[in-house]
C-alpha positions as MATLAB code, in Angstrom:
seq = 'DLFDHDMQTYINRARARIGDFDELPASVQEGIVNAFYRGDIGPQTIKLINEDRWNEVVDEYLNHNGYRTARDRGMGGIVTRMDANAQRFRDFAEGLEEGR';
ca = [
     -11.318  -21.365   -2.438;
     -12.792  -18.321   -4.131;
     -11.187  -15.966   -1.466;
      -7.666  -17.812   -1.963;
      -8.057  -17.301   -5.766;
      -8.933  -13.833   -5.511;
      -6.053  -13.069   -3.114;
      -3.690  -14.703   -5.507;
      -4.881  -12.780   -8.424;
      -4.007   -9.459   -6.402;
      -0.665  -10.973   -5.064;
       0.255  -11.393   -8.743;
      -0.750   -7.950   -9.731;
       1.444   -6.502   -6.930;
       4.425   -8.738   -8.173;
       3.994   -7.644  -11.758;
       4.006   -3.918  -10.652;
       6.304   -3.764   -7.713;
       9.649   -4.836   -8.941;
      11.238   -6.134   -5.501;
       7.782   -7.247   -4.047;
       9.026  -10.653   -2.824;
      12.014   -9.002   -1.013;
       9.873   -6.562    0.968;
       8.864   -7.534    4.551;
       5.611   -9.354    4.946;
       3.790   -6.417    6.642;
       4.745   -4.224    3.559;
       3.570   -6.817    1.053;
       0.245   -7.173    3.024;
      -0.372   -3.321    2.746;
       0.512   -3.425   -0.858;
      -1.753   -6.330   -1.680;
      -4.553   -4.763    0.331;
      -4.038   -1.457   -1.642;
      -4.250   -3.175   -4.892;
      -7.300   -5.311   -3.701;
      -9.181   -2.172   -2.764;
      -8.051   -0.032   -5.775;
      -6.406    2.804   -3.695;
      -2.841    2.363   -4.906;
      -2.035    4.843   -7.797;
       0.649    4.914  -10.560;
       2.705    7.544   -8.561;
       2.616    5.516   -5.397;
       3.598    2.501   -7.376;
       6.423    4.518   -9.020;
       7.827    5.848   -5.681;
       7.851    2.233   -4.154;
       9.855    1.042   -7.391;
      12.295    3.888   -6.867;
      12.726    3.041   -3.265;
      11.518    6.459   -2.195;
       9.780    5.205    0.734;
      10.034    8.464    2.578;
       7.501    9.827    0.028;
       5.301    6.860   -0.280;
       2.959    7.438    2.576;
       2.134   11.051    1.659;
       1.481   10.113   -1.914;
      -0.450    6.875   -1.003;
      -2.821    8.965    1.290;
      -3.055   11.752   -1.398;
      -6.222    9.799   -2.623;
      -9.646   11.363   -3.290;
     -11.402    8.248   -1.516;
      -9.297    8.890    1.552;
      -9.708   12.608    1.786;
     -13.396   12.452    1.316;
     -14.275    9.019    3.290;
     -15.258   10.576    6.498;
     -17.600   13.124    4.847;
     -19.215   10.310    2.983;
     -19.603    8.317    6.197;
     -17.046    5.852    5.294;
     -14.491    5.927    7.994;
     -13.457    2.402    7.480;
     -11.567    3.549    4.357;
      -9.537    5.901    6.526;
      -8.947    3.199    8.989;
      -7.742    0.838    6.434;
      -5.697    3.139    4.479;
      -4.096    4.559    7.676;
      -3.085    0.892    8.671;
      -1.430    0.488    5.106;
       0.189    3.850    5.356;
       1.547    2.966    8.828;
       3.123   -0.256    7.492;
       4.869    1.768    4.810;
       6.025    4.434    7.318;
       7.436    1.886    9.753;
       9.504    0.389    6.635;
      10.663    3.962    5.694;
      11.690    4.740    9.134;
      13.613    1.370    9.392;
      15.346    2.059    6.318;
      16.552    5.360    7.504;
      17.807    3.886   10.776;
      19.526    1.171    8.788;
      17.332   -1.670   10.054;
];
């Protein structure tokens, strides 16, 4: 119950900050909620998402101090998680470019 409550909190945050959140594919929604939950989605990434500038979202999302320094701090899981979210965003951007 606590997990469900916590997840709903972060889903609501994503909905409040991402204008067309509910229209995005489930995989992209999952990546966004995960980034909100972990605290690694910054205001510039949110801005790019809201402006539908998906071809720029991945680079901005990964331009995060926690990501850049994770391996040196022995926290490779951060890299793995953020790379997975970035891949969701990248796949969506590529689909938009290809008209999917």
